[in-house]
N, C-alpha and C positions, 0 to 999 in steps of 0.2 A: 455338478461340475460347472454348469453355465451360471448358476446363481452365484457361486463363489467368484467366478470371473467378473460378473457384473459388479459385485461389491468391491473387488480390487480395482476395477476401472473407475468406479465412483470415488474411491479414496484418492486415486491418482489425480482425478479431475478436481476434486476439492482442494487437494494440496497445491495444485497448479494455480487455481483461482486465489487461494490465500496468499501465495507468493506474489501474484500480480497485483492484488488489491491492498496488501498490507501497507505499502508506502502512502497510498491515498488515504487510508483510514488514519494513519499516523498524522498526516497533514491536516486532517479534519479535527482530530482530538487534541493535538499538541498545543495549538494556540489557546484553547480553553484552559488547559492545565497550566500554561504559562501565566495566565491572568490570576489564577487562584493559588499558585504555589509561591514559596518564598525561599530565598538564598540557595542552598545546595540543590534542592529539588528543582528550582527554576533553571539552574545551570544544566542539570541532567535533561530536562525537557527541551532546552534549547539545543543541546547536542543531538537528542533524538530527532528533533525537527529537521536539523541540517542533514543528518544521515538519511532521512526519508527523502529529502529533496535530491540528494545525490544518487539515490537508487532509481529515480523515475527516468524513463526514456523519453526525453522531451522531443526528440526527433519524431518518434511515433505519434506523440500528441499533436505536434504541428502538422504532420502529414494527415492525420484524421481531420483536424480543423480545416486544412486546405481543401480536402475532399468534400467536406460539408459545405464550405462556402462557395466553391466553384463547381 
């Protein structure tokens, strides 16, 4: 019973991490794909890049940077 509970908690944790880090991974990968793609694929990558930017909570990022600097 406890093993099953740990596995389920692990899945929930990994899903949460994937949800939080996916915009950052997209921001890291999309510019490289923009350089190597052409025409329609470039437009798709550009849209994907802009959607990733809109999903990031910049207030949280600025708060973290402010805490680190001061």
